[in-house]
TORNU-957772 format. One record per residue (C-alpha): x, y negated, z; residue in one letter. Coordinates in steps of 0.1 Angstrom, whole numbers, plus 5000, padded with zeros to 4 digits. Example, Ala and Ser with C-alpha at 12.3 -4.5 7.8 and 13.67 -1.06 7.14 Angstrom:
<recs>
512350455078A 513750115071S 
</recs>
This chain:
<recs>
490749734750M 490749414771N 494349424785I 493849124806G 490849274823K 492449614826A 495549484844F 493549234864G 491249504878L 494049754884Q 496149504903A 493249334921L 492649584949H 495949794949F 498349494949A 497249274977K 498748934978Y 499048825014C 495749005020A 494349045054K 491749305060R 489449335090S 486549545098A 484249425126C 482549755129L 484750055134C 483750405142L 485750455174T 485550825185V 482050845174G 480850515188L 480450175170L 482749925186A 482449555177S 485749375172C 484249055185E 484449165222K 486849465224P 486549655257E 489749655278P 491549985275L 492250205305E 495850285314L 495650655307I 499050835311P 500351035281P 499751415281P 502451645294E 504951725267R 505152075252S 506552245221D 503052295207T 501551955215L 502151635196L 501051305212S 500451005189R 499750655204A 497950385184L 498850045198L 495949795192N 494250015166S 491050215166T 490450585164L 488750615131Q 486950935120L 485550805087D 487950765058P 485750505043H 486350265072F 490150305077V 491649965076T 495350025082N 498150285080V 497950365117A 494250455116E 494650665085S 496850925103A 493951085122L 491651125092V 494451255070R 495051525096D 491351615094L 490651585057F 492551655025V 491651514990G 492251614954L 495851514958T 498051444989A 501551344999F 504651555007D 507151465033Q 509151245009Y 506051035000G 505551204966N 501951264954V 501351644950I 498351864941P 496051944970A 492452054966V 492851994929A 495252254916R 495152144880H 494151834860S 493551774823F 492951464801S 493651404764E 492651044762D 493150914798G 489450844801K 487751194806T 489451394833W 488851744845L 490051874879F 490052244888I 489652294925L 491452554946D 488952834954D 490952894986N 490152555000A 487552595027V 485852375053W 486252455089S 482852625089N 484052865063G 482252715032E 484252645000I 485252284993V 483252224962S 483151954934A 479851854948D 481551754981D 483651504962F 480751364942V 478651314973A 481551164992S 482450904965W 478750814961Q 478650744998R 481850534995L 480250324967L 476750304982D 476049934990P 474250045021Q 477450205034S 479249865033A 482650035031S 485549795028P 487050035002W 483950044979A 485849844952N 488450114949Y 486250314926L 485649994905V 489349934902D 489950294891M 487550204862H 485150484870I 482150464848D 479250254863N 481050194896A 480849814892K 477149834881E 476250054911I 478049814935L 476049524922T 472849744923K 472349734885E 472250114881V 471350394905P 474050574926L 473650904908F 474950754875E 478550724889L 480950874864G 481851164887V 480151504881R 480451854893A 480452084862L 480752384884S 481552454921H 485252414913N 485352184883T 485151804888L 484751564859Q 485751194862I 484850954834E 486750624832L 485950304813E 489650244805E 492450494799P 494450564830N 497050834829F 498150764865Q 494750864879L 496051174898P 498450954917V 495750714927M 493550994940L 495751034971A 494150714986H 492650765021V 489250635010A 488850924986L 489151195012L 486051415011P 483651485039S 481351795041Y 478551745016K 479451375016G 478051335051Q 479251065074K 481851215098P 480351225133E 481551375166N 480651725155E 482451685122L 483451965098I 486951925083S 489052065054N 492451945065G 495152105086A 493252035119Y 489852055133V 488251825159L 488651985193E 487551715217G 486651345221I 487151125251E 486850755256K 490350665242Q 491451005229R 490851245201V 492251595204T 492851815173L 493552185170Q 495452345141A 493552575117R 496652785110E 498652975136T 501952895119H 501552515123T 504252405148A 501952165167F 498852355175Q 497352055192H 497551685185V 496351405207I 495651065193Y 495350795220Q 494450435219R 496750225240V 496949855248G 499749605255E 499949695292K 500150075286Q 503450255292S 504450425260L 507450625272Q 505750965273G 504350965237F 506051145208D 505050895181L 503950535186V 502550335158E 503549965157N 505549965190P 506349625205P 509649455197V 511049525232D 510149895232Y 513250075245P 512850405227N 514450475193E 512650275166A 512250445133F 511750225102R 510050365072L 509950175039P 506550045028R 505449994992Q 505349614997C 507649354981S 508049004994Y 509248744969F 509148384959Y 507248304927E 508048024903F 505547804885N 506647824848F 504347534840N 506347294861D 508747074841P 511647134865V 511147484878I 509947594844G 513547564831Q 515447884832K 518747724841S 517147564872V 515747904883R 519148074877Q 520947804897A 518547854926I 519048234925R 522848194924S 522748014958M 520948294977L 522248574998V 519248794998T 520349025027P 520648725050E 517148585041I 515448925049G 517649015078K 515549195104G 512449165082L 512949445057G 515149605030I 516849345008P 515549344972L 517049224939H 514049304917S 510249314920I 510049684927L 510549824962P 514049974965K 512650324971T 511150314936M 514450224919L 516650504932E 519950314934G 519250094903Q 518449774923D 521549564916H 522149184921L 522449014887P 525548804884F 524848454872T 527848244882G 527747924904S 524847684904A 527147404891E 528447604862S 524947714852I 523547364852L 526547214835A 525747414804Q 522447234801T 521346884790E 519946824825L 521446554847D 522146824873Y 523746564897T 520446404901N 517846684901L 514446574914P 513446734947P 511147034945F 508547164969T 508447504986L 504847574997T 504347845023F 502047975050G 502047865087K 502548215100D 505848295118E 507348525091L 506748275062Q 508247995082Q 511248195091L 511948295055V 511347935043A 513947805068N 516548055058R 515847985021F 516347605026V 519447655048R 521147855020Q 520047634991L 520947305007T 524547425011Q 524847254977S 524246884972D 522446964940L 519247064956F 516746864976R 513647054990I 510346945004R 508647185028L 504847225026Q 503347445052A 499547525050M 496847765061D 496348095042F 493147975025A 494847655013E 497847855000L 495648084980E 493647794965E 496847624953L 498047954938H 494848004920Q 495047654906Q 498747694896Q 499447384917N 502847474932F 506547484923Q 507747774945I 505547984967M 505848314987P 503948614975R 503748974984E 502549284965I 501549594985C 500549914966A 497950154978A 499550434957Y 503050504943T 503250354908D 505650074896P 502849954873L 501049804904V 504049574909F 504549494872L 500949434860A 500849074871Q 503648984847F 501449054817H 500648714801S 496948804801Q 496648944836S 494048804858M 496648794886D 499248594866N 499148254881H 502748164875S 502448104837G 505048364830Y 504848534796G 507148744775N 505948934744E 508249234750K 507049264786V 503449254773D 504149524748S 505749754773W 502949704798L 500349774771D 502050104764E 502250204800L 498550134805Q 497150304773S 499550564760R 500150924774P 503850884779L 506251134793T 507851054827Q 511150984810E 509350744786Q 507550574815R 510750534834D 512550384804E 509850114798R 509550034835I 513249974837M 513149754806K 510349544822I 512349514855V 515449404836Q 513549154815Q 511849004845I 515348964861N 516748824829E 513948564828D 514348484865V 510548524868A 510748554906I 513148554935L 512948904951P 513648884988L 512849205008F 510749525010Q 508549555041Y 509149835066Q 506850025089R 508050055124K 507350355146I 508850475178A 509750845177L 510851075204N 514351215195P 513051565197S 510551515168I 511751625133I 510051625099G 509951265089I 511951165059H 513650825061K 512750735025N 509050825027N 507350495016D 503850635014S 502950535049G 501650895055V 502951115082V 500951435086Y 501151605120S 501351945102K 504751845088D 506251765122L 507851995148S 509851965181R 513552035180Q 514652265208T 517852205228K 519452495210D 518852365175E 
</recs>
């Protein structure tokens, strides 16, 4: 197996380094709206509040009905209320079985999924394996031009890459319906984490694979009840659902947001209670191991010893002491003790009183400049360090990173599904995403096992922690903070767990707390 290829492809789409997605054509309540000249939004007041109605406001986002064209977390909420896939998320952000009740694989390459016979579309028809086959073929079809088409390639599904490049026909995709309730998935590489990856929003099925339109048929907790210019109204399929109706409303900067129950990405000065949910995104500084100064472990250790991570990430996210988001470590994220910078460098043959200046290269956006200034302020408290600041555009930054032409540079990894391997894969010495020159034979061996062996959860956790500890021991990076997702929540709304890092909040899991509760 080509480990470099396997880890490169797996990390390529799921772990986005400072990636910026945009879609110039978005299905906005059934109509194509160009992002070149967005129409000004009307100031439509929020609906009157009630115990059975939930109002969700999307600030500067679109109302997207097609899972294949969702481009951010805020847009995904609507389609996740309407559709449910083979797997889904619970209130804590864990991936759980959904339409697929059971899954089987002996080698990690051939998978069988047994679908729930009780899963039905809103028109009464059974959700079948053929629906998933047709939906994923539409996702991959070059004519569809979905921004998520590469997801099937990165999952290593047979022939996905060749279909995308038009080398083989669409029907040869390695996804087949063996019966109405049995779905077979064939992979090019072993992947024992496949069920976790299947919770991605792009893999939500549509009825017979058809493009969702205004008269769509759904299989989720809600059906489409009505569409207006800036609103979509949903109705619950089950009478026991607390919120029988949900209204999604697009709002602009001038819109009053006070009457909404849940607001995605509220402005900084929004007066209502802000609720911060962790995101599966780590922000860190990467060292270039090929650099004659930064490549020396003692120099990296000395730099780390000068930093107070909570101060650098203050107001930006959750402080980190390892590459993994804090929510994945369950209390095991501890700051390694290394001693003072002077004592560390004094144990080496370096002339530590006359270290050459090093360069911190970073982007011109506000966040990266703020972090860089805080980093420099802390490091220059010692006379040992002299730092040159190099700010540049995103494209220039990426080019230098690809060329390994840097000393210290900010990076971020954001996972599209919950798996520590997404964050660790780049540390394999043969990974396509390893541009730092870092390499450790033990880390390579543990990563190979995680990728190719059917390990128990206990065995996976053990190897993951060994990798994390080794990366910290080698001072491969400077972890800084975990991103958070900000929402504004009316105090009466309950059902959101504070450690849910999936980015998914289903309306069916929410309810309104009465005054007596």
